[in-house]
N, C-alpha and C positions, 0 to 999 in steps of 0.2 A: 497246656491243659493238664489237670491233675486227675490221676486215676485212683479210685478208692480200691486199693488192693488189700484184701483181707487174708491173713494167714499165709503170707508169701513164702513159698518154698521154691527156690531156684536151683536147678541142677542142669548142667550141660552134660549130656550123655550121648553115647552112640547107640541109637535105637536101630540095630541092624535089621530087624524084621520089618521095619517101617519102610525102608527104601532099598533099592538094589545095592549090591555089595560095594561097587566102586563109588557110587554117589554117597552112600552112608558114611564112608570114611572122610568125606569132604564136607559133611553137614554138621551143624551144631543144633542141639535140641534143648529147648527151654520149657521147663515145666513150672507153671505158676498157678496158684490158686487166686482167681479174680472174682470178687463178689460172691464168694462161696462156691464157685464152680471150677472144676479142673480144666486147665487149658494146655495147649501144646503150641510151641513156636518152632519153626524150622528155618534155618538160614545157612548160607554158605560160609565156610571158614575163610577168614583172611581177606575177604573182599568188602568194599564199601557197599552197604545196603542202599539201594536206590529207592525203595518204597516198601510199604507193608500191604499185603493182601489179606484181608479179613475174610475167612471162609465161614459161611453160614450153612450148617449141615441140614440134611434132609431127615425124614422120619426114621425112627429106630436106630439113630446114630449118636455119636458123641464126638469128643475132640479128636479121636483117631480116625475120623472119616476121611481125612486127607491122605491116609496111607492104608485105607481099608482093603483095597484090591488093586490089581495091576493098573487098570485105567486111571484110578485116582492117584496112585503113586506116580505114574508118568506125568500127569497134569501138574502135580506138586513139584516133582523134580524139574520139570521144564521151567517153572517160575523161579525156583530156588537157584538153579544153575545160571539163570539170567540176573542173579543178585537181588531178587525180591525175597523178603521174609514172609512166610506164610504162617498165619496164626489162626487157631481154631479153639472152640470151647465146647464143653458139654452143653452149656446154655439151657439147663433144666430139661434136657432130653426132648421129648415130644411136646414142645411148648406151643407150636404153631404161631410163633411170633407174638406171644402175649407180652404185656408190659414188662414182666420180670425178665424174660429172655432178651428183650430189646435193651434193657438197662445193662445186662451182662455183656452183650456185644459192644455197647457203647464204651463200657469200662475196659473191655479187652482192647479196643482200638486205641483208647487213650494210653493204656499201659504200653502197647506196642510202639506207639509214636515216641514215647519217652525212652523206652529201652533201646530201640534201634536208632533213635535220633534221626528221624526222617520227617519229611513234609508231605510226601506223596502217599495217599491212602486209597486203596482200591477195595471194592467189595466183590466177592465171588460167592454166589449163593446157588444152592441146589434144591429144587422141589420146595418143600415146606419152608426152607430157610429164606426163600425170597420174601415171605411175609414180613419177617423182622427187618430184612435188608431194605425193602421198599419203605417201611415206616421210618427207618433212620434216614434214608435218602430224602424223604419228604420233609422231615423235621430238621434236617441239617442245612444250615445256611453257609457254613464255612466252605471255601473253595478247596480245602485240603482233601475232601472226598472227591476224587477225580472221576469215578464212574463205577457202575455196577454191571458185572457180567453174571447172567443167571442161566442155569442149566435146567431145562424142563421146569420152569418156574410155576409155582402156585401163586396166582395173583388175586384169587377170589375165594375167600373162606366159605362163601355160600355154595361153592361148587366142589369143595373138598370131598375126597372119597368117603363114602358112607362107612367104610370099615374103620375110619378114624373119628367118627362122630362122638363116641364116648370120651376119647382123649381130648378132643376139642372142647367138649363140654366141661371137662375137668380143668382145662387150661383157662377157660373163660367162664367162671362161675356165674357171671351176670351178663345178660345179653347186650346191654349198652356198651360194655367194654369190647366185646367182639365186633360190634358194628363200627366202633371208632377205630378199631385196628385193621379192618378190612380195606386193603388198598383200593379196591374197585369202588369203594364208597367215598373216596377222597374227591375234593373238587378238582375240576380239570386243570387248574393252575398249580396244583400241588407239586407237579414234577416239571415245571417250566425250566427248560434249558438243562435238565439233569441228563447226564450221559448214561445210557443204558443199552445193553446188548443181550438179547435173549437167544438161546440155543434151543430150538423147538423141533419136535418130530410130529408129523401129522398122524403117525401110527401109535402115538402114546394114548392108551385107553385109560390110564390112571389120572393123568392131567391132560385132558383133551385141549388141543391147541385152540380150537374155536371158542371154547368157553373161558380160556385163561389168556394165553399170550396174545392171540388175535383180538380178543375182546378188549384187552388192555391197550393194545395198539390203537384200536378204534376210538377208545375213550381219551387217550392221552397223546396220541401220535402227533397232534397239531401243536402241542406245547413242549413235550419232551423230545430230547434228541435220542430217539429209539431206533435201533436196527435189529432185524431178525435174521438169524442164520439157521438154515435148515439142517436137520440131521435125520437119521433113519431109525427104524425099529421101535420097540416098545419102551416103556418107562425104564430109565436107567441104562439105555443102550450106550455102549462105549463110544459110538460115533458122535454123541452129544458132548463128550468131554474133549473138546478141541484145544489142547494146550497151546499149540502153535498160534492159532488164531487169537486166543485170549491174550497171549503175550504180545502179539503184534498190536492188538487194539489197546491194551494198557500202555504200550510204548507211545502210541499216538497221543495219549492223554497226559502223559508224564510231563511234569514241569521241572525243568532242570535249572539248578542254581547257576547264576551267571559267574563266569570265571573272572 
């Protein structure tokens, strides 16, 4: 697969503020401009990369969401220490999965596959980021995409928080594009046999489970290979960033080369 990488700037640096001291010294950081968007890649020094994890950020975030706070750092470190490369992008900021952001994530995945020379690709989405991730899952027929883990996922643009209504309107200037992008409007067979795992809290008032994850399960549960994992607290609660469980689940989906 070819990645259209514009204005490539590659630098491997030690971004000490991004991860805890001991881990930072063992990590390599890749800064690349992809499709006009700043990106970040984090991998472990000296080890064979077993797969790429493409992270789809939530609202008001950018490529540094993977090291934004301690819970996100721990999640990223858990994956990187297990020899996964984690890549993220600004992806047009608050794009709510519009076609431009989808294309950026598609090119980011292509770039990462070529750079890290891997076959296993996993999606890890949070909140708003699930819209773009679900669109790519539905549109992708290649088995290289092993699965999607989504944290407090937004699955229905029609139920998005009213506080983001102006941003959504800006991201989708015409109504037909929004409707075509909304995962809950896809046909039931759109996610047939697609591996997905949602981390959901019933106490989340920003992305209510009943209107999003549970409604998604009701619509696609008969065709998709979807599992739900419970967590606690409101939107963004650290209990929903379950690095150990994400790693275990990705490992079950991993395809290893025959020796």
